[in-house]
Biotite code that builds the C-alpha atoms (Angstrom):
import biotite.structure as struc

atoms = struc.array([
    struc.Atom([64.630, -28.656, 161.150], chain_id="A", res_id=1, res_name="MET", atom_name="CA", element="C"),
    struc.Atom([63.588, -28.003, 164.732], chain_id="A", res_id=2, res_name="ALA", atom_name="CA", element="C"),
    struc.Atom([63.155, -24.367, 165.628], chain_id="A", res_id=3, res_name="GLU", atom_name="CA", element="C"),
    struc.Atom([66.058, -23.054, 167.709], chain_id="A", res_id=4, res_name="MET", atom_name="CA", element="C"),
    struc.Atom([65.138, -22.036, 171.240], chain_id="A", res_id=5, res_name="GLU", atom_name="CA", element="C"),
    struc.Atom([65.793, -18.338, 171.760], chain_id="A", res_id=6, res_name="TYR", atom_name="CA", element="C"),
    struc.Atom([67.003, -17.078, 175.101], chain_id="A", res_id=7, res_name="ARG", atom_name="CA", element="C"),
    struc.Atom([67.074, -13.406, 176.064], chain_id="A", res_id=8, res_name="THR", atom_name="CA", element="C"),
    struc.Atom([70.520, -12.333, 177.160], chain_id="A", res_id=9, res_name="LEU", atom_name="CA", element="C"),
    struc.Atom([70.919, -9.793, 179.955], chain_id="A", res_id=10, res_name="ILE", atom_name="CA", element="C"),
    struc.Atom([72.667, -7.435, 177.529], chain_id="A", res_id=11, res_name="LYS", atom_name="CA", element="C"),
    struc.Atom([69.633, -7.658, 175.217], chain_id="A", res_id=12, res_name="GLU", atom_name="CA", element="C"),
    struc.Atom([67.270, -6.494, 177.949], chain_id="A", res_id=13, res_name="MET", atom_name="CA", element="C"),
    struc.Atom([66.314, -2.797, 178.153], chain_id="A", res_id=14, res_name="PRO", atom_name="CA", element="C"),
    struc.Atom([68.887, -0.917, 180.228], chain_id="A", res_id=15, res_name="VAL", atom_name="CA", element="C"),
    struc.Atom([66.332, -0.048, 182.912], chain_id="A", res_id=16, res_name="ASN", atom_name="CA", element="C"),
    struc.Atom([65.570, -3.769, 183.386], chain_id="A", res_id=17, res_name="GLU", atom_name="CA", element="C"),
    struc.Atom([69.140, -5.023, 183.787], chain_id="A", res_id=18, res_name="ARG", atom_name="CA", element="C"),
    struc.Atom([69.926, -5.921, 187.436], chain_id="A", res_id=19, res_name="PRO", atom_name="CA", element="C"),
    struc.Atom([73.312, -4.176, 187.642], chain_id="A", res_id=20, res_name="ARG", atom_name="CA", element="C"),
    struc.Atom([72.037, -0.968, 186.075], chain_id="A", res_id=21, res_name="GLU", atom_name="CA", element="C"),
    struc.Atom([68.906, -1.035, 188.261], chain_id="A", res_id=22, res_name="ARG", atom_name="CA", element="C"),
    struc.Atom([71.076, -1.389, 191.380], chain_id="A", res_id=23, res_name="LEU", atom_name="CA", element="C"),
    struc.Atom([73.280, 1.503, 190.253], chain_id="A", res_id=24, res_name="GLU", atom_name="CA", element="C"),
    struc.Atom([70.355, 3.810, 189.497], chain_id="A", res_id=25, res_name="PHE", atom_name="CA", element="C"),
    struc.Atom([67.809, 2.817, 192.143], chain_id="A", res_id=26, res_name="TYR", atom_name="CA", element="C"),
    struc.Atom([69.834, 1.188, 194.930], chain_id="A", res_id=27, res_name="GLY", atom_name="CA", element="C"),
    struc.Atom([70.000, -2.424, 196.109], chain_id="A", res_id=28, res_name="ALA", atom_name="CA", element="C"),
    struc.Atom([66.733, -2.195, 198.071], chain_id="A", res_id=29, res_name="ALA", atom_name="CA", element="C"),
    struc.Atom([64.785, -1.736, 194.831], chain_id="A", res_id=30, res_name="ALA", atom_name="CA", element="C"),
    struc.Atom([65.869, -5.096, 193.427], chain_id="A", res_id=31, res_name="LEU", atom_name="CA", element="C"),
    struc.Atom([64.090, -8.413, 193.849], chain_id="A", res_id=32, res_name="SER", atom_name="CA", element="C"),
    struc.Atom([65.780, -11.433, 195.415], chain_id="A", res_id=33, res_name="ASN", atom_name="CA", element="C"),
    struc.Atom([66.208, -12.933, 191.943], chain_id="A", res_id=34, res_name="ALA", atom_name="CA", element="C"),
    struc.Atom([67.882, -9.772, 190.616], chain_id="A", res_id=35, res_name="GLU", atom_name="CA", element="C"),
    struc.Atom([70.293, -9.577, 193.563], chain_id="A", res_id=36, res_name="LEU", atom_name="CA", element="C"),
    struc.Atom([71.090, -13.267, 193.185], chain_id="A", res_id=37, res_name="LEU", atom_name="CA", element="C"),
    struc.Atom([71.654, -12.755, 189.452], chain_id="A", res_id=38, res_name="ALA", atom_name="CA", element="C"),
    struc.Atom([74.302, -10.130, 190.234], chain_id="A", res_id=39, res_name="ILE", atom_name="CA", element="C"),
    struc.Atom([76.020, -12.573, 192.594], chain_id="A", res_id=40, res_name="ALA", atom_name="CA", element="C"),
    struc.Atom([75.958, -15.214, 189.828], chain_id="A", res_id=41, res_name="LEU", atom_name="CA", element="C"),
    struc.Atom([77.440, -12.698, 187.332], chain_id="A", res_id=42, res_name="ARG", atom_name="CA", element="C"),
    struc.Atom([76.579, -14.832, 184.288], chain_id="A", res_id=43, res_name="THR", atom_name="CA", element="C"),
    struc.Atom([73.904, -17.263, 183.241], chain_id="A", res_id=44, res_name="GLY", atom_name="CA", element="C"),
    struc.Atom([74.178, -20.603, 181.497], chain_id="A", res_id=45, res_name="SER", atom_name="CA", element="C"),
    struc.Atom([73.667, -21.841, 177.941], chain_id="A", res_id=46, res_name="GLN", atom_name="CA", element="C"),
    struc.Atom([69.990, -22.383, 178.698], chain_id="A", res_id=47, res_name="ARG", atom_name="CA", element="C"),
    struc.Atom([69.155, -19.384, 180.890], chain_id="A", res_id=48, res_name="ALA", atom_name="CA", element="C"),
    struc.Atom([70.357, -15.875, 181.604], chain_id="A", res_id=49, res_name="ASN", atom_name="CA", element="C"),
    struc.Atom([71.440, -14.928, 185.111], chain_id="A", res_id=50, res_name="ALA", atom_name="CA", element="C"),
    struc.Atom([67.985, -13.730, 186.225], chain_id="A", res_id=51, res_name="VAL", atom_name="CA", element="C"),
    struc.Atom([66.291, -16.874, 184.924], chain_id="A", res_id=52, res_name="GLU", atom_name="CA", element="C"),
    struc.Atom([68.928, -19.012, 186.615], chain_id="A", res_id=53, res_name="LEU", atom_name="CA", element="C"),
    struc.Atom([68.382, -17.111, 189.872], chain_id="A", res_id=54, res_name="ALA", atom_name="CA", element="C"),
    struc.Atom([64.641, -17.728, 189.628], chain_id="A", res_id=55, res_name="ASN", atom_name="CA", element="C"),
    struc.Atom([65.264, -21.443, 189.070], chain_id="A", res_id=56, res_name="GLN", atom_name="CA", element="C"),
    struc.Atom([67.353, -21.548, 192.244], chain_id="A", res_id=57, res_name="LEU", atom_name="CA", element="C"),
    struc.Atom([64.723, -19.723, 194.291], chain_id="A", res_id=58, res_name="LEU", atom_name="CA", element="C"),
    struc.Atom([62.017, -22.036, 192.943], chain_id="A", res_id=59, res_name="THR", atom_name="CA", element="C"),
    struc.Atom([64.027, -25.196, 193.600], chain_id="A", res_id=60, res_name="ARG", atom_name="CA", element="C"),
    struc.Atom([64.998, -24.223, 197.145], chain_id="A", res_id=61, res_name="PHE", atom_name="CA", element="C"),
    struc.Atom([61.792, -22.221, 197.808], chain_id="A", res_id=62, res_name="ARG", atom_name="CA", element="C"),
    struc.Atom([63.422, -19.059, 199.145], chain_id="A", res_id=63, res_name="ASP", atom_name="CA", element="C"),
    struc.Atom([66.660, -17.533, 200.463], chain_id="A", res_id=64, res_name="LEU", atom_name="CA", element="C"),
    struc.Atom([66.456, -19.619, 203.633], chain_id="A", res_id=65, res_name="ARG", atom_name="CA", element="C"),
    struc.Atom([66.413, -22.719, 201.497], chain_id="A", res_id=66, res_name="GLY", atom_name="CA", element="C"),
    struc.Atom([69.516, -21.515, 199.685], chain_id="A", res_id=67, res_name="LEU", atom_name="CA", element="C"),
    struc.Atom([71.253, -20.911, 203.017], chain_id="A", res_id=68, res_name="VAL", atom_name="CA", element="C"),
    struc.Atom([70.534, -24.497, 204.075], chain_id="A", res_id=69, res_name="ARG", atom_name="CA", element="C"),
    struc.Atom([71.542, -26.003, 200.723], chain_id="A", res_id=70, res_name="ALA", atom_name="CA", element="C"),
    struc.Atom([75.019, -27.432, 200.332], chain_id="A", res_id=71, res_name="SER", atom_name="CA", element="C"),
    struc.Atom([77.358, -26.624, 197.450], chain_id="A", res_id=72, res_name="VAL", atom_name="CA", element="C"),
    struc.Atom([76.683, -30.098, 196.024], chain_id="A", res_id=73, res_name="LEU", atom_name="CA", element="C"),
    struc.Atom([72.908, -29.535, 196.157], chain_id="A", res_id=74, res_name="GLU", atom_name="CA", element="C"),
    struc.Atom([73.271, -26.181, 194.391], chain_id="A", res_id=75, res_name="LEU", atom_name="CA", element="C"),
    struc.Atom([75.320, -27.868, 191.684], chain_id="A", res_id=76, res_name="CYS", atom_name="CA", element="C"),
    struc.Atom([72.349, -30.132, 190.886], chain_id="A", res_id=77, res_name="GLU", atom_name="CA", element="C"),
    struc.Atom([70.754, -27.143, 189.112], chain_id="A", res_id=78, res_name="ILE", atom_name="CA", element="C"),
    struc.Atom([71.736, -27.127, 185.393], chain_id="A", res_id=79, res_name="PRO", atom_name="CA", element="C"),
    struc.Atom([74.088, -24.213, 184.809], chain_id="A", res_id=80, res_name="GLY", atom_name="CA", element="C"),
    struc.Atom([75.339, -24.078, 188.420], chain_id="A", res_id=81, res_name="ILE", atom_name="CA", element="C"),
    struc.Atom([78.870, -25.366, 188.861], chain_id="A", res_id=82, res_name="GLY", atom_name="CA", element="C"),
    struc.Atom([81.185, -25.205, 191.865], chain_id="A", res_id=83, res_name="PRO", atom_name="CA", element="C"),
    struc.Atom([82.261, -21.626, 191.053], chain_id="A", res_id=84, res_name="ALA", atom_name="CA", element="C"),
    struc.Atom([78.708, -20.255, 190.949], chain_id="A", res_id=85, res_name="LYS", atom_name="CA", element="C"),
    struc.Atom([77.661, -22.338, 193.959], chain_id="A", res_id=86, res_name="ALA", atom_name="CA", element="C"),
    struc.Atom([80.483, -20.947, 196.088], chain_id="A", res_id=87, res_name="THR", atom_name="CA", element="C"),
    struc.Atom([79.674, -17.401, 194.925], chain_id="A", res_id=88, res_name="GLN", atom_name="CA", element="C"),
    struc.Atom([76.112, -17.905, 196.145], chain_id="A", res_id=89, res_name="ILE", atom_name="CA", element="C"),
    struc.Atom([77.201, -19.351, 199.494], chain_id="A", res_id=90, res_name="LYS", atom_name="CA", element="C"),
    struc.Atom([79.710, -16.534, 200.023], chain_id="A", res_id=91, res_name="ALA", atom_name="CA", element="C"),
    struc.Atom([77.103, -13.835, 199.296], chain_id="A", res_id=92, res_name="ALA", atom_name="CA", element="C"),
    struc.Atom([74.568, -15.442, 201.646], chain_id="A", res_id=93, res_name="LEU", atom_name="CA", element="C"),
    struc.Atom([77.186, -15.832, 204.384], chain_id="A", res_id=94, res_name="GLU", atom_name="CA", element="C"),
    struc.Atom([78.037, -12.127, 204.151], chain_id="A", res_id=95, res_name="LEU", atom_name="CA", element="C"),
    struc.Atom([74.347, -11.334, 204.608], chain_id="A", res_id=96, res_name="GLY", atom_name="CA", element="C"),
    struc.Atom([74.138, -13.668, 207.590], chain_id="A", res_id=97, res_name="ARG", atom_name="CA", element="C"),
    struc.Atom([77.189, -12.086, 209.217], chain_id="A", res_id=98, res_name="ARG", atom_name="CA", element="C"),
    struc.Atom([75.750, -8.631, 208.673], chain_id="A", res_id=99, res_name="LEU", atom_name="CA", element="C"),
    struc.Atom([72.538, -9.718, 210.382], chain_id="A", res_id=100, res_name="ALA", atom_name="CA", element="C"),
    struc.Atom([74.593, -10.848, 213.361], chain_id="A", res_id=101, res_name="LEU", atom_name="CA", element="C"),
    struc.Atom([76.683, -7.696, 213.407], chain_id="A", res_id=102, res_name="SER", atom_name="CA", element="C"),
    struc.Atom([75.751, -4.857, 215.735], chain_id="A", res_id=103, res_name="SER", atom_name="CA", element="C"),
    struc.Atom([77.595, -2.224, 213.721], chain_id="A", res_id=104, res_name="GLY", atom_name="CA", element="C"),
    struc.Atom([80.062, 0.086, 215.423], chain_id="A", res_id=105, res_name="GLU", atom_name="CA", element="C"),
    struc.Atom([78.422, -0.354, 218.817], chain_id="A", res_id=106, res_name="GLU", atom_name="CA", element="C"),
    struc.Atom([78.051, -3.701, 220.485], chain_id="A", res_id=107, res_name="ARG", atom_name="CA", element="C"),
    struc.Atom([74.556, -5.017, 220.974], chain_id="A", res_id=108, res_name="LEU", atom_name="CA", element="C"),
    struc.Atom([73.089, -4.601, 224.436], chain_id="A", res_id=109, res_name="GLN", atom_name="CA", element="C"),
    struc.Atom([70.662, -7.245, 225.652], chain_id="A", res_id=110, res_name="ILE", atom_name="CA", element="C"),
    struc.Atom([67.747, -5.673, 227.490], chain_id="A", res_id=111, res_name="LYS", atom_name="CA", element="C"),
    struc.Atom([65.155, -8.418, 227.110], chain_id="A", res_id=112, res_name="SER", atom_name="CA", element="C"),
    struc.Atom([64.757, -12.053, 226.033], chain_id="A", res_id=113, res_name="PRO", atom_name="CA", element="C"),
    struc.Atom([63.494, -10.735, 222.705], chain_id="A", res_id=114, res_name="GLU", atom_name="CA", element="C"),
    struc.Atom([66.781, -8.896, 222.082], chain_id="A", res_id=115, res_name="ASP", atom_name="CA", element="C"),
    struc.Atom([68.731, -12.111, 222.644], chain_id="A", res_id=116, res_name="ALA", atom_name="CA", element="C"),
    struc.Atom([66.274, -14.206, 220.642], chain_id="A", res_id=117, res_name="ALA", atom_name="CA", element="C"),
    struc.Atom([66.439, -11.925, 217.591], chain_id="A", res_id=118, res_name="ASN", atom_name="CA", element="C"),
    struc.Atom([70.212, -12.268, 217.535], chain_id="A", res_id=119, res_name="LEU", atom_name="CA", element="C"),
    struc.Atom([70.149, -16.007, 218.123], chain_id="A", res_id=120, res_name="LEU", atom_name="CA", element="C"),
    struc.Atom([67.376, -16.761, 215.628], chain_id="A", res_id=121, res_name="MET", atom_name="CA", element="C"),
    struc.Atom([69.469, -15.136, 212.905], chain_id="A", res_id=122, res_name="ALA", atom_name="CA", element="C"),
    struc.Atom([72.330, -17.456, 213.820], chain_id="A", res_id=123, res_name="ALA", atom_name="CA", element="C"),
    struc.Atom([70.493, -20.662, 214.711], chain_id="A", res_id=124, res_name="MET", atom_name="CA", element="C"),
    struc.Atom([66.981, -20.597, 213.283], chain_id="A", res_id=125, res_name="GLY", atom_name="CA", element="C"),
    struc.Atom([67.885, -22.465, 210.100], chain_id="A", res_id=126, res_name="ASP", atom_name="CA", element="C"),
    struc.Atom([70.385, -24.938, 211.545], chain_id="A", res_id=127, res_name="GLU", atom_name="CA", element="C"),
    struc.Atom([69.568, -28.541, 210.661], chain_id="A", res_id=128, res_name="MET", atom_name="CA", element="C"),
    struc.Atom([71.471, -29.879, 213.677], chain_id="A", res_id=129, res_name="GLN", atom_name="CA", element="C"),
    struc.Atom([70.852, -29.090, 217.303], chain_id="A", res_id=130, res_name="GLU", atom_name="CA", element="C"),
    struc.Atom([73.486, -26.816, 218.782], chain_id="A", res_id=131, res_name="GLN", atom_name="CA", element="C"),
    struc.Atom([74.109, -24.980, 222.019], chain_id="A", res_id=132, res_name="LEU", atom_name="CA", element="C"),
    struc.Atom([75.441, -21.426, 222.044], chain_id="A", res_id=133, res_name="ARG", atom_name="CA", element="C"),
    struc.Atom([76.357, -19.067, 224.852], chain_id="A", res_id=134, res_name="VAL", atom_name="CA", element="C"),
    struc.Atom([75.921, -15.300, 224.722], chain_id="A", res_id=135, res_name="LEU", atom_name="CA", element="C"),
    struc.Atom([78.791, -13.829, 226.734], chain_id="A", res_id=136, res_name="LEU", atom_name="CA", element="C"),
    struc.Atom([77.790, -10.535, 228.372], chain_id="A", res_id=137, res_name="LEU", atom_name="CA", element="C"),
    struc.Atom([79.656, -7.839, 230.266], chain_id="A", res_id=138, res_name="ASP", atom_name="CA", element="C"),
    struc.Atom([78.404, -6.056, 233.393], chain_id="A", res_id=139, res_name="SER", atom_name="CA", element="C"),
    struc.Atom([76.068, -3.850, 231.327], chain_id="A", res_id=140, res_name="LYS", atom_name="CA", element="C"),
    struc.Atom([74.850, -6.825, 229.293], chain_id="A", res_id=141, res_name="HIS", atom_name="CA", element="C"),
    struc.Atom([76.639, -5.888, 226.084], chain_id="A", res_id=142, res_name="TYR", atom_name="CA", element="C"),
    struc.Atom([77.410, -8.920, 223.916], chain_id="A", res_id=143, res_name="VAL", atom_name="CA", element="C"),
    struc.Atom([81.075, -9.909, 223.922], chain_id="A", res_id=144, res_name="LEU", atom_name="CA", element="C"),
    struc.Atom([80.886, -13.072, 221.847], chain_id="A", res_id=145, res_name="ARG", atom_name="CA", element="C"),
    struc.Atom([78.513, -15.884, 220.909], chain_id="A", res_id=146, res_name="MET", atom_name="CA", element="C"),
    struc.Atom([80.520, -19.153, 220.793], chain_id="A", res_id=147, res_name="PRO", atom_name="CA", element="C"),
    struc.Atom([79.086, -22.527, 219.799], chain_id="A", res_id=148, res_name="VAL", atom_name="CA", element="C"),
    struc.Atom([79.648, -25.000, 222.639], chain_id="A", res_id=149, res_name="VAL", atom_name="CA", element="C"),
    struc.Atom([77.922, -28.145, 221.358], chain_id="A", res_id=150, res_name="TYR", atom_name="CA", element="C"),
    struc.Atom([76.675, -29.461, 218.041], chain_id="A", res_id=151, res_name="VAL", atom_name="CA", element="C"),
    struc.Atom([74.428, -32.501, 218.132], chain_id="A", res_id=152, res_name="GLY", atom_name="CA", element="C"),
    struc.Atom([72.256, -33.847, 220.909], chain_id="A", res_id=153, res_name="ASN", atom_name="CA", element="C"),
    struc.Atom([72.004, -31.282, 223.741], chain_id="A", res_id=154, res_name="VAL", atom_name="CA", element="C"),
    struc.Atom([70.910, -32.764, 227.067], chain_id="A", res_id=155, res_name="ASN", atom_name="CA", element="C"),
    struc.Atom([71.997, -33.034, 230.682], chain_id="A", res_id=156, res_name="THR", atom_name="CA", element="C"),
    struc.Atom([73.744, -36.364, 230.108], chain_id="A", res_id=157, res_name="ALA", atom_name="CA", element="C"),
    struc.Atom([76.115, -34.899, 227.511], chain_id="A", res_id=158, res_name="ILE", atom_name="CA", element="C"),
    struc.Atom([76.576, -31.225, 228.377], chain_id="A", res_id=159, res_name="VAL", atom_name="CA", element="C"),
    struc.Atom([79.528, -30.549, 230.672], chain_id="A", res_id=160, res_name="ARG", atom_name="CA", element="C"),
    struc.Atom([79.249, -27.398, 232.767], chain_id="A", res_id=161, res_name="MET", atom_name="CA", element="C"),
    struc.Atom([82.984, -26.726, 232.412], chain_id="A", res_id=162, res_name="ALA", atom_name="CA", element="C"),
    struc.Atom([82.600, -26.428, 228.633], chain_id="A", res_id=163, res_name="GLU", atom_name="CA", element="C"),
    struc.Atom([79.557, -24.168, 228.860], chain_id="A", res_id=164, res_name="VAL", atom_name="CA", element="C"),
    struc.Atom([81.302, -21.712, 231.198], chain_id="A", res_id=165, res_name="PHE", atom_name="CA", element="C"),
    struc.Atom([84.834, -22.013, 229.764], chain_id="A", res_id=166, res_name="ARG", atom_name="CA", element="C"),
    struc.Atom([84.575, -19.030, 227.408], chain_id="A", res_id=167, res_name="ASP", atom_name="CA", element="C"),
    struc.Atom([82.767, -16.927, 230.008], chain_id="A", res_id=168, res_name="ALA", atom_name="CA", element="C"),
    struc.Atom([85.640, -17.455, 232.442], chain_id="A", res_id=169, res_name="ILE", atom_name="CA", element="C"),
    struc.Atom([88.227, -16.805, 229.728], chain_id="A", res_id=170, res_name="LYS", atom_name="CA", element="C"),
    struc.Atom([86.566, -13.521, 228.663], chain_id="A", res_id=171, res_name="ASP", atom_name="CA", element="C"),
    struc.Atom([85.740, -12.389, 232.220], chain_id="A", res_id=172, res_name="ASN", atom_name="CA", element="C"),
    struc.Atom([82.053, -12.404, 231.342], chain_id="A", res_id=173, res_name="SER", atom_name="CA", element="C"),
    struc.Atom([79.854, -11.705, 234.364], chain_id="A", res_id=174, res_name="VAL", atom_name="CA", element="C"),
    struc.Atom([76.637, -13.006, 232.817], chain_id="A", res_id=175, res_name="ALA", atom_name="CA", element="C"),
    struc.Atom([75.552, -15.403, 230.100], chain_id="A", res_id=176, res_name="ILE", atom_name="CA", element="C"),
    struc.Atom([72.461, -16.404, 228.180], chain_id="A", res_id=177, res_name="ILE", atom_name="CA", element="C"),
    struc.Atom([72.406, -20.008, 227.028], chain_id="A", res_id=178, res_name="VAL", atom_name="CA", element="C"),
    struc.Atom([70.469, -21.039, 223.944], chain_id="A", res_id=179, res_name="ALA", atom_name="CA", element="C"),
    struc.Atom([69.896, -24.154, 221.919], chain_id="A", res_id=180, res_name="HIS", atom_name="CA", element="C"),
    struc.Atom([67.748, -24.785, 218.875], chain_id="A", res_id=181, res_name="ASN", atom_name="CA", element="C"),
    struc.Atom([65.133, -27.375, 218.025], chain_id="A", res_id=182, res_name="HIS", atom_name="CA", element="C"),
    struc.Atom([65.585, -28.240, 214.315], chain_id="A", res_id=183, res_name="PRO", atom_name="CA", element="C"),
    struc.Atom([61.952, -29.396, 214.245], chain_id="A", res_id=184, res_name="SER", atom_name="CA", element="C"),
    struc.Atom([60.978, -25.729, 214.529], chain_id="A", res_id=185, res_name="GLY", atom_name="CA", element="C"),
    struc.Atom([58.950, -26.261, 217.722], chain_id="A", res_id=186, res_name="ASP", atom_name="CA", element="C"),
    struc.Atom([60.642, -24.427, 220.621], chain_id="A", res_id=187, res_name="PRO", atom_name="CA", element="C"),
    struc.Atom([58.623, -26.154, 223.360], chain_id="A", res_id=188, res_name="THR", atom_name="CA", element="C"),
    struc.Atom([61.106, -27.021, 226.163], chain_id="A", res_id=189, res_name="PRO", atom_name="CA", element="C"),
    struc.Atom([61.546, -30.672, 227.069], chain_id="A", res_id=190, res_name="SER", atom_name="CA", element="C"),
    struc.Atom([62.084, -32.081, 230.564], chain_id="A", res_id=191, res_name="ARG", atom_name="CA", element="C"),
    struc.Atom([65.763, -32.395, 229.673], chain_id="A", res_id=192, res_name="GLU", atom_name="CA", element="C"),
    struc.Atom([65.866, -28.699, 228.737], chain_id="A", res_id=193, res_name="ASP", atom_name="CA", element="C"),
    struc.Atom([64.458, -27.758, 232.135], chain_id="A", res_id=194, res_name="ILE", atom_name="CA", element="C"),
    struc.Atom([66.878, -30.060, 233.955], chain_id="A", res_id=195, res_name="ALA", atom_name="CA", element="C"),
    struc.Atom([69.778, -28.575, 231.998], chain_id="A", res_id=196, res_name="LEU", atom_name="CA", element="C"),
    struc.Atom([68.638, -25.077, 232.982], chain_id="A", res_id=197, res_name="THR", atom_name="CA", element="C"),
    struc.Atom([68.627, -26.012, 236.662], chain_id="A", res_id=198, res_name="GLU", atom_name="CA", element="C"),
    struc.Atom([72.174, -27.375, 236.357], chain_id="A", res_id=199, res_name="ASP", atom_name="CA", element="C"),
    struc.Atom([73.333, -24.235, 234.548], chain_id="A", res_id=200, res_name="LEU", atom_name="CA", element="C"),
    struc.Atom([71.885, -21.902, 237.169], chain_id="A", res_id=201, res_name="VAL", atom_name="CA", element="C"),
    struc.Atom([73.508, -23.870, 240.006], chain_id="A", res_id=202, res_name="ARG", atom_name="CA", element="C"),
    struc.Atom([76.890, -23.969, 238.258], chain_id="A", res_id=203, res_name="ALA", atom_name="CA", element="C"),
    struc.Atom([76.735, -20.257, 237.447], chain_id="A", res_id=204, res_name="GLY", atom_name="CA", element="C"),
    struc.Atom([76.028, -19.396, 241.087], chain_id="A", res_id=205, res_name="ALA", atom_name="CA", element="C"),
    struc.Atom([79.117, -21.344, 242.179], chain_id="A", res_id=206, res_name="LEU", atom_name="CA", element="C"),
    struc.Atom([81.279, -19.578, 239.584], chain_id="A", res_id=207, res_name="LEU", atom_name="CA", element="C"),
    struc.Atom([79.891, -16.103, 240.199], chain_id="A", res_id=208, res_name="GLY", atom_name="CA", element="C"),
    struc.Atom([78.470, -15.905, 236.671], chain_id="A", res_id=209, res_name="ILE", atom_name="CA", element="C"),
    struc.Atom([74.777, -15.054, 236.331], chain_id="A", res_id=210, res_name="SER", atom_name="CA", element="C"),
    struc.Atom([72.763, -17.261, 234.001], chain_id="A", res_id=211, res_name="VAL", atom_name="CA", element="C"),
    struc.Atom([70.177, -14.726, 232.856], chain_id="A", res_id=212, res_name="LEU", atom_name="CA", element="C"),
    struc.Atom([68.140, -17.030, 230.642], chain_id="A", res_id=213, res_name="ASP", atom_name="CA", element="C"),
    struc.Atom([67.963, -20.230, 228.648], chain_id="A", res_id=214, res_name="HIS", atom_name="CA", element="C"),
    struc.Atom([66.296, -19.784, 225.268], chain_id="A", res_id=215, res_name="LEU", atom_name="CA", element="C"),
    struc.Atom([64.973, -22.525, 223.022], chain_id="A", res_id=216, res_name="VAL", atom_name="CA", element="C"),
    struc.Atom([65.070, -21.397, 219.399], chain_id="A", res_id=217, res_name="ILE", atom_name="CA", element="C"),
    struc.Atom([62.648, -22.644, 216.754], chain_id="A", res_id=218, res_name="GLY", atom_name="CA", element="C"),
    struc.Atom([61.655, -21.438, 213.300], chain_id="A", res_id=219, res_name="LYS", atom_name="CA", element="C"),
    struc.Atom([61.054, -17.722, 213.830], chain_id="A", res_id=220, res_name="GLN", atom_name="CA", element="C"),
    struc.Atom([59.877, -18.566, 217.352], chain_id="A", res_id=221, res_name="ARG", atom_name="CA", element="C"),
    struc.Atom([61.509, -18.904, 220.714], chain_id="A", res_id=222, res_name="TYR", atom_name="CA", element="C"),
    struc.Atom([60.688, -19.670, 224.318], chain_id="A", res_id=223, res_name="ILE", atom_name="CA", element="C"),
    struc.Atom([62.406, -18.084, 227.310], chain_id="A", res_id=224, res_name="SER", atom_name="CA", element="C"),
    struc.Atom([62.619, -20.541, 230.178], chain_id="A", res_id=225, res_name="LEU", atom_name="CA", element="C"),
    struc.Atom([63.205, -17.604, 232.538], chain_id="A", res_id=226, res_name="LYS", atom_name="CA", element="C"),
    struc.Atom([59.920, -15.997, 231.484], chain_id="A", res_id=227, res_name="GLU", atom_name="CA", element="C"),
    struc.Atom([58.146, -19.342, 231.919], chain_id="A", res_id=228, res_name="ARG", atom_name="CA", element="C"),
    struc.Atom([59.740, -19.884, 235.341], chain_id="A", res_id=229, res_name="GLY", atom_name="CA", element="C"),
    struc.Atom([61.239, -23.187, 234.190], chain_id="A", res_id=230, res_name="LEU", atom_name="CA", element="C"),
    struc.Atom([64.515, -24.107, 235.842], chain_id="A", res_id=231, res_name="GLY", atom_name="CA", element="C"),
    struc.Atom([64.857, -20.733, 237.568], chain_id="A", res_id=232, res_name="PHE", atom_name="CA", element="C"),
    struc.Atom([63.915, -20.417, 241.236], chain_id="A", res_id=233, res_name="HIS", atom_name="CA", element="C"),
])
């Protein structure tokens, strides 16, 4: 008779090694990504406990960023992950993403291209499709909103100025920062990006809305066309 495979259950682990108890005693910051993910999963599978299942997910998708990019169907390819667990994972990661975009009780004030880029990279850095967003700013450059204007190919032939400035006009925003991502991860501006910037600056001047910058977002990198003097005169 084949020897039965033994799997350690979470409840069989020493109390000081169980993720929930560790979070209660030491705080969430003391836990590893796998332990935090195990708590979100709540239970394991027939083959693995919750921590082991969390480690399998992190190995399969490389890291948390990989999990963010993964679809529910892709998560369900892991043995022991069904639609319920997959949606729990996606919900937990989305809460983390929204927190990263939140400025707390006070709205975020943009004082430099880096301020805008940090906010935008959290929102766009892992997107698999190109998209164009607009940071709507008030007179003191506090962020009002960050709507998505386009998803897909972003170039001068497709982008309509009326759509880019629509939300700024609606919200009485006096200034905007436009940003789009390069899914390749390389934020080097193209000729089309520069031409689009020139069109945006001209349209903003006619509408009385300052276009402060156009940022190209890559993987943990960005380029400010204003800093490079591209499209701004």
